[in-house]
N, C-alpha and C positions, 0 to 999 in steps of 0.2 A: 567411591566416586560420589554418590549421593547427589546433593543439589549443586555441587560444583560444576556439573555439566551445563548448567544454565547461566553461568557467569560469562560476562562479556568484557572482562578487564583487558585493556590494551587494544581493543578493536575500535574501528572507526565506522560509524553507521551514517548513511545518507538517507533521509526520509523526505520524499517530495510531498508538497502540499501539507506541511506539518505544523501550521500555526493555528489550527482549529480542528474540531471534531476528532475523528479516528486518528488522523495524522499526529495530532498533539499527544493523544493518549499513548500511541505507540512510541513516539519519540521519548516520552517520559519513562516508559517501561524499559526501553533499551538503555537509557541513561542510568536508571536505578539498578540495572544489571551490571553496570560498570563501563559501558561503552562511551566513547566520545561521540557526540551527535551533531550532524549538520542538518539544519532545518531550512526549508525553502518556502518562498512565497513569490508571487509576481511583484509584490510590494517589498522592496529591499529593506526599507525602514521597519516594516512589520516583522520581517524575518529576523532582523538583528535584535529587535526588542524581544521577540519570542526566545531567541537563543540566550539572551541575557537572563530572562526569567527562568529558563531551564537550568542554566548553570547555577543560579542562585538557589533554586529549589533542590537540586540533586548533587551539586558539587562537581558535576562533570565538566569537561572542557567542551564548549559548544560554539558553533559558528552559524550565522544566519546569512543566506545567499538569496539575492533577488534573481529570479529566473522564470522565463516562460518555457516550460518543459516541452512545448510543442515545436520549438524552434531549435533546429540541430546545432547551430553555432552557439547558442546560449547554453545548451546542455553540455556541449564539449567544454566550454569555458568553465562551467560549474564544476565538472569533475576534475579539471586541471587545478582549479582553486582548492578543492578538497585535498588533492594529493600534495599540492605545494604547501598547504597549511599543516597537514597531519603526517605526510610521508607515505600514506597508504590509504586504501579503501577496502574494507572487509565486508560490509553489508550494504546492500541497496534495497530499500523498500519503496516500490513504485506505488505510492498511495494517491497522488493527485487524481481527482476524478470529478465528473459532472454527470448529471442526469437531467434530461429534458423529456417531459411526458406529453405526447401528442398521438392521436390516431395517425396511422400511416399516410392517409390521404392528406392530412394537414401538416405532415412533416416536411418543412422546407429544407432545401439543400444546406443552407447555412447552419441550421440547427443540427442537422445530421453530421455535418463536418466537425462542428465543435465537439460533439460527444465522441466521435471516432478519433479525432486528433488527440483529445485529452486522455481518453481511457485506453487507447490501443497504440496509437503512434508514439505517444510520449514514453511509455514503458519500453518500446522497441529502441527509441533513441537513447534512453538512459542506460539500458542494458548494453547496447553496442558501445557506448562511451566508456563504461567501466571494465569491459571485457579485457582489454590489454593489461590492465593493472592486476586484476584478479588472476588472470592466466599466469602472469609473471610470478605472482606470489604462490601459485599452485593451491589457492584456497579462496573461498568466498561464499557468501550467502546472498541470493537474490530472492526477494519475496514480492510477488505481484498481487496487489489487492484486487482480486476479481470480485465475485459476488455469487450468492446462491442463484441470482438471475443470469449467471453464465451456464447454469445447469437446468433450471426450469424457467418458464416464461410467465409474464403478466401482460395484459393488454396495455397498449399505449407506451410500451417501453421498447419499441423495435430497435432504436439506435443503441440504447443502453444494454439490452440483452445480447445483441449481436457483438457489441464491443467487448463485453465481459466473456462471452463464449470464445471469441477470438483470442482474448488474453490468456485464457486457460490453455488453448492450443499453442500459443506462443511459449507459454511456460514449459510445456512438454517438449517442444522442439529444442529450446535452450538447454533443458536438463540433459537431453541426449548429446547435444553438441559439446557441452562443457564438463560432462562427468569425469572425463579423463584428466581434467585439470584440478580436481578437488573442489569444484564449484557446484553447489546445489541450487536448484531453482524450483520453488514451490509457489502455489497459489493459495492465498488465504481468502476464503469465501464467506464473508459475513452475510447474515440474513437481515431481518428487520432490526436495525439498531437506531435508537432515538438520537439522531444527529440533525443538524441543520438541513442536510440534504433531504431528510424525510419529513420535514415540518408540514409540507403541503398535504401529506397523507395523514399524519397524526392529528392535524387540526380539522380534518374532514371526517365528521362522525361516521358516515357510511363506509368510507374507505378504511378508516381506522378499525371499525368492527370487522370488516372483511379480513384484515390482516390478523387481528386477534383470534378469529375463528380458525385460521390456518396455522397458527403457531402452537405446537403441542404444549409448550410450557405456559401458554396463555398470557404472555406479556411481551412487550418490546425489550430487546436487549439493551444493556447499558454500555456505553463506549468503553468503560474500564474493563468490561468482561472480555475484551480482546487482548488485554495486556499479557496474559499468560501465553496465549497462542502465538503472538508475535515474538515473544522472548524465546519460546520453544523453537520456532522456525529459524531464528537467527543464531542459535547457540549450538554447541556440540551435542545437545540432547537430541537433535534431529539429524545427526550425521549420516544415517543410512536411509534418509528420506529425500527423494528428488523426483520431480515431475508429477507431484501429487497435488490434490486439492484438499485442504483442511477446511471443512464446513462448520461454521459456528452460527446456527440459524434457529436455535430454540426448538428444533424438530420439524420445521416446515417441510424439508425435502424428504423426511422419513415417511410421510403420508402418501 
């Protein structure tokens, strides 16, 4: 068996929010493992350009789709486009996410709704849309990008922490509902990874030092350090794993 269990040849993967940061790294990893990959962005031209870059870099078949994953009709159209183009959908990676940092007294409703809609409502919409196809195939992999902040808290992240905690619970419910169809649903929980989403922390000396003091390995993670984890969760290597959280946080939550 060996490393063949990590291969994704012949599978079709949809990765939301995949034109930058962790989404791009994960899309690349799945393509390099053999999958055909669909990338998404709210900007259709950007999604198509990223898909062309991915195909050129990896030799995979790739498609770029413009979509707002918080809008039900657009999500449904996205999934139908994937199935029309590739004939199936095997992997869904719910990666699109946002973080707004404010004390709770200053957290306006509009900011709260943006975080909840992007981080929790969108994965629900995407999972619901792919369900009929994965059930018909009797197979599928759904990976929800949660966070270590779905397990532990930080000040000024009320919307983010609650959305990611909710996403972990959604993961568990879907795992139970879909297990009999051969569909696994797991949460990938990154810790402090040096992406655009965390620039505000990295560029603040006091905040950055606080983070470094809490990371057992003493450094921020690199985006590419999630490539192995996402390949594992989307492949046959994780076939007996569902409803679980895979934490990649440099040891933060071990303390």
